[in-house]
N, CA, C and O atoms as a MOPAC input file, in Angstrom:
PM7 MOZYME 1SCF
protein

 N      0.75400 1    -1.13700 1     0.13800 1
 C      0.08300 1    -0.07700 1     0.32600 1
 C      1.01800 1     1.32600 1    -0.02000 1
 O      1.94700 1     1.51500 1     0.76600 1
 N      0.87200 1     2.18400 1    -0.97400 1
 C      1.42100 1     3.44800 1    -1.04600 1
 C      0.99600 1     4.37200 1    -0.04600 1
 O     -0.19200 1     4.53300 1     0.23600 1
 N      2.10100 1     5.08900 1     0.58900 1
 C      1.86600 1     5.86400 1     1.50300 1
 C      2.30500 1     7.54300 1     0.76700 1
 O      3.24800 1     7.79600 1     0.01800 1
 N      1.42100 1     8.32400 1     1.21500 1
 C      1.54200 1     9.64100 1     0.35200 1
 C      2.33300 1    10.80200 1     1.63100 1
 O      2.21900 1    10.61200 1     2.84200 1
 N      2.87500 1    11.62000 1     1.19600 1
 C      3.29100 1    12.68100 1     2.19200 1
 C      2.24300 1    13.69100 1     2.36200 1
 O      1.32300 1    13.86200 1     1.56200 1
 N      2.48100 1    14.55000 1     3.77000 1
 C      1.16800 1    15.69800 1     3.82200 1
 C      1.20800 1    16.36400 1     2.45400 1
 O      0.14600 1    16.68500 1     1.92200 1
 N      2.17000 1    16.54800 1     1.96100 1
 C      2.01700 1    17.83900 1     1.03000 1
 C      1.42900 1    17.19700 1    -0.43200 1
 O      0.90200 1    17.91700 1    -1.28000 1
 N      1.59400 1    15.78500 1    -0.58500 1
 C      1.16700 1    15.37100 1    -1.89300 1
 C      0.12700 1    15.79000 1    -2.35000 1
 O     -0.00300 1    16.05600 1    -3.54500 1
 N     -0.96500 1    15.94700 1    -1.31700 1
 C     -2.37800 1    15.99700 1    -1.53000 1
 C     -2.74400 1    17.44600 1    -2.05800 1
 O     -3.78900 1    17.68200 1    -2.66500 1
 N     -1.73000 1    18.43500 1    -1.75000 1
 C     -1.78300 1    19.80800 1    -2.16300 1
 C     -0.99000 1    19.99500 1    -3.48600 1
 O     -0.96400 1    21.13900 1    -3.94100 1
 N     -0.44800 1    19.17300 1    -4.04600 1
 C      0.66600 1    19.64700 1    -5.09200 1
 C     -0.35600 1    19.70200 1    -6.69900 1
 O     -0.02500 1    20.33200 1    -7.70300 1
 N     -1.34300 1    19.04200 1    -6.57700 1
 C     -1.90000 1    18.94800 1    -7.79700 1
 C     -3.04500 1    20.42200 1    -8.20100 1
 O     -3.29700 1    21.06000 1    -9.22300 1
 N     -3.49100 1    20.46500 1    -6.77400 1
 C     -4.57600 1    21.45500 1    -6.87300 1
 C     -3.66500 1    23.13500 1    -6.82800 1
 O     -4.10400 1    24.20700 1    -7.24600 1
 N     -2.43200 1    22.88900 1    -6.23700 1
 C     -1.31100 1    24.12400 1    -6.08800 1
 C     -1.05200 1    24.31500 1    -7.85800 1
 O     -1.41600 1    25.24200 1    -8.58100 1
 N     -0.45300 1    23.33400 1    -8.13200 1
 C      0.04400 1    23.44800 1    -9.51300 1
 C     -1.21400 1    23.94200 1   -10.62100 1
 O     -1.00300 1    24.81400 1   -11.46400 1
 N     -2.37000 1    23.33400 1   -10.49400 1
 C     -3.75300 1    23.74300 1   -11.11400 1
 C     -4.02500 1    25.17300 1   -11.08500 1
 O     -4.28500 1    25.82700 1   -12.09500 1
 N     -3.95500 1    25.66800 1    -9.84400 1
 C     -4.19600 1    27.35300 1    -9.56300 1
 C     -3.05500 1    28.19000 1   -10.05800 1
 O     -3.33400 1    29.28100 1   -10.55600 1
 N     -1.80200 1    27.81100 1    -9.98300 1
 C     -0.67600 1    28.62000 1   -10.72400 1
 C     -0.76100 1    28.51000 1   -11.92300 1
 O     -0.59100 1    29.54600 1   -12.56600 1
 N     -1.00300 1    27.44900 1   -12.55200 1
 C     -1.35500 1    27.20600 1   -14.22100 1
 C     -2.50500 1    28.37300 1   -14.24500 1
 O     -2.19800 1    29.31800 1   -14.97200 1
 N     -3.78300 1    28.48500 1   -13.58100 1
 C     -4.69000 1    28.87600 1   -13.82200 1
 C     -4.22100 1    30.39400 1   -13.90600 1
 O     -4.59100 1    31.03700 1   -14.88900 1
 N     -3.41300 1    31.02300 1   -12.92000 1
 C     -3.29200 1    32.45200 1   -12.55800 1
 C     -2.53200 1    32.67000 1   -13.96900 1
 O     -2.78500 1    33.71500 1   -14.56800 1
 N     -1.71500 1    31.85200 1   -14.48000 1
 C     -0.95000 1    32.37900 1   -15.60200 1
 C     -1.67900 1    32.60300 1   -17.06200 1
 O     -1.43400 1    33.50100 1   -17.86800 1
 N     -2.57000 1    31.62000 1   -17.17100 1
 C     -3.16800 1    31.19200 1   -18.42800 1
 C     -4.71100 1    31.67900 1   -18.53400 1
 O     -5.23000 1    32.12900 1   -19.55500 1
 N     -5.28500 1    31.51800 1   -17.39300 1
 C     -6.73500 1    32.07600 1   -17.23500 1
 C     -7.67300 1    30.93200 1   -17.63300 1
 O     -7.55900 1    29.75900 1   -17.27800 1
 N     -8.59100 1    31.43800 1   -18.40100 1
 C     -9.53300 1    30.16500 1   -18.97200 1
 C     -8.74400 1    29.61500 1   -20.00100 1
 O     -9.15000 1    28.52500 1   -20.40500 1
 N     -7.81800 1    30.02400 1   -20.49100 1
 C     -6.73300 1    29.09000 1   -21.57600 1
 C     -6.58100 1    27.67200 1   -20.99100 1
 O     -6.54600 1    26.65500 1   -21.68500 1
 N     -6.50500 1    27.69900 1   -19.82900 1
 C     -6.14200 1    26.32000 1   -19.57300 1
 C     -7.26700 1    25.46900 1   -19.68500 1
 O     -6.96900 1    24.29600 1   -19.46100 1
 N     -8.38400 1    25.64800 1   -19.93800 1
 C     -9.45600 1    24.74600 1   -20.26700 1
 C     -9.15000 1    24.29500 1   -21.75700 1
 O     -9.33300 1    23.11100 1   -22.04000 1
 N     -8.81200 1    24.94900 1   -22.47200 1
 C     -8.59600 1    24.76600 1   -24.11300 1
 C     -7.29400 1    23.62400 1   -23.83000 1
 O     -7.38500 1    22.44700 1   -24.17900 1
 N     -6.26000 1    24.11600 1   -23.23900 1
 C     -5.20800 1    23.29900 1   -22.75600 1
 C     -5.59400 1    21.80300 1   -22.51600 1
 O     -4.94500 1    20.92100 1   -23.07900 1
 N     -6.56900 1    21.52200 1   -21.74600 1
 C     -7.05700 1    20.31600 1   -20.85900 1
 C     -7.51000 1    19.60000 1   -22.29000 1
 O     -7.03100 1    18.51300 1   -22.61100 1
 N     -8.35000 1    20.21300 1   -23.01500 1
 C     -9.19400 1    19.67200 1   -24.14000 1
 C     -7.77100 1    19.27700 1   -25.11200 1
 O     -7.55700 1    18.10900 1   -25.43600 1
 N     -6.94600 1    20.29200 1   -25.47800 1
 C     -6.03900 1    19.44500 1   -26.27600 1
 C     -5.15100 1    18.22800 1   -25.77500 1
 O     -4.72400 1    17.36600 1   -26.54400 1
 N     -4.94400 1    18.24200 1   -24.57100 1
 C     -4.52900 1    16.99100 1   -23.87200 1
 C     -5.12000 1    15.80400 1   -24.14800 1
 O     -4.51500 1    14.79600 1   -24.51400 1
 N     -6.71700 1    15.93600 1   -23.92100 1
 C     -7.84000 1    14.95200 1   -24.21800 1
 C     -7.44500 1    14.42900 1   -25.83300 1
 O     -7.42600 1    13.19900 1   -25.88400 1
 N     -7.18400 1    14.97500 1   -26.91800 1
 C     -7.12400 1    14.72600 1   -28.11800 1
 C     -6.08600 1    14.56400 1   -28.92600 1
 O     -6.10000 1    14.09900 1   -30.06500 1
 N     -4.85200 1    15.10500 1   -28.08300 1
 C     -3.47800 1    14.93800 1   -28.87600 1
 C     -3.17300 1    13.59000 1   -29.04700 1
 O     -3.93300 1    12.69500 1   -28.67700 1
 N     -2.01700 1    13.38400 1   -29.63300 1
 C     -1.65600 1    12.07800 1   -30.36600 1
 C     -0.59000 1    11.88700 1   -29.42100 1
 O      0.36900 1    12.65000 1   -29.30600 1
 N     -0.80600 1    10.75900 1   -28.69300 1
 C      0.39700 1    10.68200 1   -27.39700 1
 C      1.71200 1    10.31500 1   -28.02800 1
 O      2.70200 1    10.30000 1   -27.29600 1
 N      1.82900 1    10.03800 1   -29.21600 1
 C      3.19300 1     9.72400 1   -29.66500 1
 C      3.90700 1    10.75600 1   -30.26600 1
 O      5.13000 1    10.79500 1   -30.12900 1
 N      3.32000 1    11.58700 1   -30.90600 1
 C      3.83100 1    12.82400 1   -31.58700 1
 C      4.08000 1    13.96000 1   -30.51400 1
 O      5.11500 1    14.61100 1   -30.37900 1
 N      2.85000 1    14.06600 1   -29.73900 1
 C      2.28100 1    15.34200 1   -29.02200 1
 C      1.70100 1    16.28700 1   -29.97100 1
 O      1.81300 1    17.50700 1   -29.85800 1
 N      1.09000 1    15.70000 1   -30.89300 1
 C      0.61400 1    16.75300 1   -32.12900 1
 C     -0.95900 1    16.68500 1   -31.97600 1
 O     -1.57100 1    15.70400 1   -31.55400 1
 N     -1.59900 1    18.06100 1   -32.44500 1
 C     -3.08200 1    18.00300 1   -32.38100 1
 C     -3.58500 1    18.80800 1   -33.49000 1
 O     -3.28300 1    20.00100 1   -33.53400 1
 N     -4.32200 1    18.28000 1   -34.39200 1
 C     -4.76700 1    19.34300 1   -35.77300 1
 C     -5.97600 1    18.85400 1   -35.68000 1
 O     -6.43500 1    17.73300 1   -35.46000 1
 N     -6.51800 1    20.14700 1   -35.93500 1
 C     -8.21800 1    20.09800 1   -36.15800 1
 C     -8.66000 1    21.58100 1   -36.86900 1
 O     -7.89300 1    22.54100 1   -36.79600 1
 N     -9.85900 1    21.66600 1   -37.50400 1
 C    -10.27300 1    23.02700 1   -37.72800 1
 C    -10.86700 1    23.93000 1   -36.71300 1
 O    -11.85400 1    23.52200 1   -36.10000 1
 N    -10.45700 1    24.93400 1   -36.49900 1
 C    -10.98500 1    26.11800 1   -35.60600 1
 C    -12.40700 1    26.05100 1   -35.58000 1
 O    -12.98100 1    26.32600 1   -34.52600 1
 N    -13.05500 1    25.72500 1   -36.58800 1
 C    -14.60200 1    25.49400 1   -36.60100 1
 C    -14.86100 1    24.36000 1   -35.47900 1
 O    -15.23500 1    24.59900 1   -34.33100 1
 N    -14.62000 1    23.21000 1   -35.96200 1
 C    -14.68400 1    21.90800 1   -35.56800 1
 C    -14.46000 1    22.32100 1   -33.72100 1
 O    -15.39000 1    22.14900 1   -32.93300 1
 N    -13.41300 1    22.73700 1   -33.37900 1
 C    -13.42600 1    22.95900 1   -31.79000 1
 C    -14.29400 1    23.73500 1   -31.51800 1
 O    -15.15600 1    23.29600 1   -30.75600 1
 N    -14.42800 1    25.00700 1   -31.94700 1
 C    -15.41500 1    26.13400 1   -31.75700 1
 C    -16.81400 1    25.02800 1   -31.53800 1
 O    -17.40300 1    25.07300 1   -30.45700 1
 N    -17.16700 1    24.30300 1   -32.34900 1
 C    -18.36400 1    23.69900 1   -32.18900 1
 C    -18.55400 1    22.76100 1   -31.29300 1
 O    -19.68300 1    22.37000 1   -30.99900 1
 N    -17.35000 1    22.24300 1   -30.70000 1
 C    -17.23400 1    21.01500 1   -29.77100 1
 C    -17.20800 1    21.69700 1   -28.28400 1
 O    -17.89500 1    21.19200 1   -27.39700 1
 N    -16.58200 1    22.59600 1   -28.08200 1
 C    -16.50400 1    23.41200 1   -26.85000 1
 C    -17.19500 1    24.55400 1   -26.72400 1
 O    -17.46800 1    24.86900 1   -25.56600 1
 N    -17.56800 1    25.29400 1   -27.61600 1
 C    -18.91600 1    26.00000 1   -27.51200 1
 C    -18.32900 1    27.62200 1   -27.29800 1
 O    -18.95200 1    28.36500 1   -26.54000 1
 N    -17.19200 1    28.07800 1   -27.96000 1
 C    -16.62900 1    29.14700 1   -27.81000 1
 C    -16.45300 1    29.70000 1   -29.38200 1
 O    -16.40200 1    29.04900 1   -30.42600 1
 N    -16.38100 1    31.09700 1   -29.16600 1
 C    -15.88600 1    31.21500 1   -30.79000 1
 C    -14.60200 1    30.85300 1   -31.18200 1
 O    -13.81300 1    30.19200 1   -30.50700 1
 N    -14.37900 1    31.39900 1   -32.52200 1
 C    -12.98300 1    30.84300 1   -32.98000 1
 C    -11.99000 1    32.38900 1   -32.43600 1
 O    -10.86800 1    32.34700 1   -31.92900 1
 N    -12.61600 1    33.36400 1   -32.66000 1
 C    -11.86300 1    34.68000 1   -31.93600 1
 C    -11.39500 1    34.16400 1   -30.29200 1
 O    -10.26700 1    34.49300 1   -29.92600 1
 N    -12.06700 1    33.55200 1   -29.56000 1
 C    -11.64500 1    33.04600 1   -28.24100 1
 C    -10.70800 1    32.02100 1   -28.40800 1
 O     -9.72900 1    32.02300 1   -27.66200 1
 N    -10.85700 1    30.97100 1   -29.42200 1
 C     -9.81900 1    29.96300 1   -29.36100 1
 C     -8.29000 1    30.44100 1   -29.87800 1
 O     -7.24700 1    29.86400 1   -29.57300 1
 N     -8.40500 1    31.62700 1   -30.72900 1
 C     -7.10400 1    32.15500 1   -31.07900 1
 C     -6.42600 1    33.04300 1   -29.91100 1
 O     -5.23700 1    33.36000 1   -29.90000 1
 N     -7.33800 1    33.37600 1   -28.97200 1
 C     -6.55600 1    34.11800 1   -27.98500 1
 C     -5.95300 1    33.22600 1   -27.09500 1
 O     -4.84500 1    33.29800 1   -26.56400 1
 N     -7.00400 1    32.19700 1   -26.98000 1
 C     -6.47200 1    31.10300 1   -25.88000 1
 C     -5.26300 1    30.57600 1   -26.27100 1
 O     -4.41700 1    30.47400 1   -25.38200 1
 N     -4.86900 1    30.09000 1   -27.76100 1
 C     -4.07700 1    29.56100 1   -28.30700 1
 C     -2.50700 1    30.45300 1   -28.13400 1
 O     -1.35300 1    30.03400 1   -28.23000 1
 N     -2.95200 1    31.59800 1   -27.89300 1
 C     -2.05600 1    32.79000 1   -28.22600 1
 C     -1.31700 1    32.70700 1   -26.72900 1
 O     -0.10200 1    32.70200 1   -26.52800 1
 N     -2.28300 1    32.65000 1   -25.82700 1
 C     -1.87400 1    32.63300 1   -24.13500 1
 C     -0.89700 1    31.06400 1   -24.25900 1
 O      0.32500 1    31.04500 1   -24.11800 1
 N     -1.50200 1    30.18200 1   -24.46500 1
 C     -0.64500 1    29.19100 1   -24.21300 1
 C      0.71200 1    29.38600 1   -24.68100 1
 O      1.64700 1    29.44700 1   -23.88300 1
 N      0.92400 1    29.52500 1   -26.37700 1
 C      1.79900 1    29.70200 1   -26.56200 1
 C      3.02100 1    30.54500 1   -26.07900 1
 O      4.23000 1    30.34300 1   -26.18500 1
 N      2.32000 1    31.53000 1   -25.52600 1
 C      3.21200 1    32.70000 1   -24.82300 1
 C      3.78600 1    32.30500 1   -23.43700 1
 O      4.79200 1    32.87400 1   -23.01300 1
 N      2.97400 1    31.05300 1   -22.51700 1
 C      3.41500 1    30.55000 1   -21.38400 1
 C      4.29700 1    29.24400 1   -21.90600 1
 O      4.52700 1    28.42400 1   -21.01700 1
 N      4.73300 1    28.98800 1   -23.00100 1
 C      5.46800 1    27.69700 1   -23.43000 1
 C      4.41300 1    26.23800 1   -23.14800 1
 O      4.93900 1    25.13500 1   -22.99700 1
 N      3.26100 1    26.37300 1   -23.11400 1
 C      2.60100 1    25.16000 1   -23.30500 1
 C      2.44300 1    24.55800 1   -24.57300 1
 O      2.58200 1    23.34100 1   -24.68900 1
 N      2.15200 1    25.32400 1   -25.59500 1
 C      2.29500 1    24.68900 1   -26.79800 1
 C      3.21600 1    25.47500 1   -27.90800 1
 O      3.89300 1    26.47900 1   -27.68700 1
 N      3.08800 1    24.82800 1   -29.06100 1
 C      3.95000 1    25.54800 1   -30.17700 1
 C      2.94000 1    25.43900 1   -31.24700 1
 O      2.69300 1    24.38100 1   -31.82700 1
 N      2.40200 1    26.49200 1   -31.47200 1
 C      1.54700 1    26.64400 1   -32.56800 1
 C      2.12800 1    26.67300 1   -34.22500 1
 O      2.98200 1    27.52700 1   -34.46600 1
 N      1.70100 1    25.80000 1   -35.31600 1
 C      1.66500 1    26.02400 1   -36.50900 1
 C      0.82400 1    26.19900 1   -37.20400 1
 O      0.95100 1    25.76100 1   -38.34700 1
 N     -0.62400 1    27.04000 1   -36.77100 1
 C     -1.77100 1    27.04900 1   -37.42000 1
 C     -1.75200 1    27.69800 1   -38.64300 1
 O     -1.18500 1    28.77800 1   -38.81400 1
 N     -2.41800 1    27.01400 1   -39.60000 1
 C     -2.65300 1    27.92300 1   -40.99200 1
 C     -3.99200 1    27.71500 1   -41.49600 1
 O     -4.74600 1    27.18500 1   -40.68000 1
 N     -4.58300 1    28.04800 1   -42.85300 1
 C     -5.60700 1    27.86300 1   -43.15500 1
 C     -7.11300 1    27.18000 1   -42.66500 1
 O     -7.74000 1    26.20600 1   -43.08200 1
 N     -7.39200 1    28.23800 1   -41.50900 1
 C     -8.09400 1    27.53000 1   -40.57000 1
 C     -8.31400 1    26.39200 1   -39.76300 1
 O     -9.30100 1    26.03400 1   -39.12000 1
 N     -6.89600 1    25.76400 1   -39.96900 1
 C     -6.75600 1    24.71800 1   -39.00900 1
 C     -5.69200 1    24.88000 1   -37.71000 1
 O     -4.66800 1    25.47000 1   -38.05200 1
 N     -5.71400 1    24.54800 1   -36.53600 1
 C     -4.82400 1    24.41400 1   -35.28700 1
 C     -4.12500 1    23.44700 1   -35.58200 1
 O     -4.71000 1    22.37100 1   -35.71000 1
 N     -2.80200 1    23.49200 1   -35.76600 1
 C     -1.71600 1    22.45400 1   -35.57300 1
 C     -1.02000 1    22.89800 1   -34.36200 1
 O     -0.20300 1    23.81100 1   -34.24000 1
 N     -1.49500 1    22.08100 1   -33.47900 1
 C     -0.19700 1    22.42300 1   -31.91700 1
 C      0.59000 1    21.07200 1   -31.54300 1
 O      0.12800 1    19.93400 1   -31.63600 1
 N      1.87800 1    21.43300 1   -31.10100 1
 C      2.29600 1    20.43200 1   -30.55800 1
 C      2.64000 1    21.17800 1   -28.90500 1
 O      2.99300 1    22.32800 1   -28.64600 1
 N      2.39800 1    20.12300 1   -28.06900 1
 C      2.28100 1    20.18400 1   -26.90200 1
 C      3.53300 1    19.94100 1   -26.15900 1
 O      3.96900 1    18.79300 1   -26.06100 1
 N      4.24800 1    21.13400 1   -25.53500 1
 C      5.20600 1    20.85800 1   -24.72600 1
 C      5.19400 1    19.85400 1   -23.42000 1
 O      4.71800 1    20.20800 1   -22.34100 1
 N      5.64000 1    18.86100 1   -23.59700 1
 C      5.62300 1    18.08900 1   -22.63000 1
 C      6.44700 1    18.37000 1   -21.37400 1
 O      6.41400 1    17.58600 1   -20.42500 1

């Protein structure tokens, strides 16, 4: 049976809050990317329209979130022609 240190229970919430403070609501988009990303390549590719419809936000919001995630070093963006091509920095 594994034992946990008293601080281990605070690690994930603290990390999540720190990430949320840096990225704001863009963090939810990052979690979406992690759900659909190819685990072998760290790559995600889809149209802005498809993602917008899936998560219920505007394309403009997606672009803002993507820019925030890129500025904070979470992803590398190679988007073009209405497609998002993102590489997650593991």
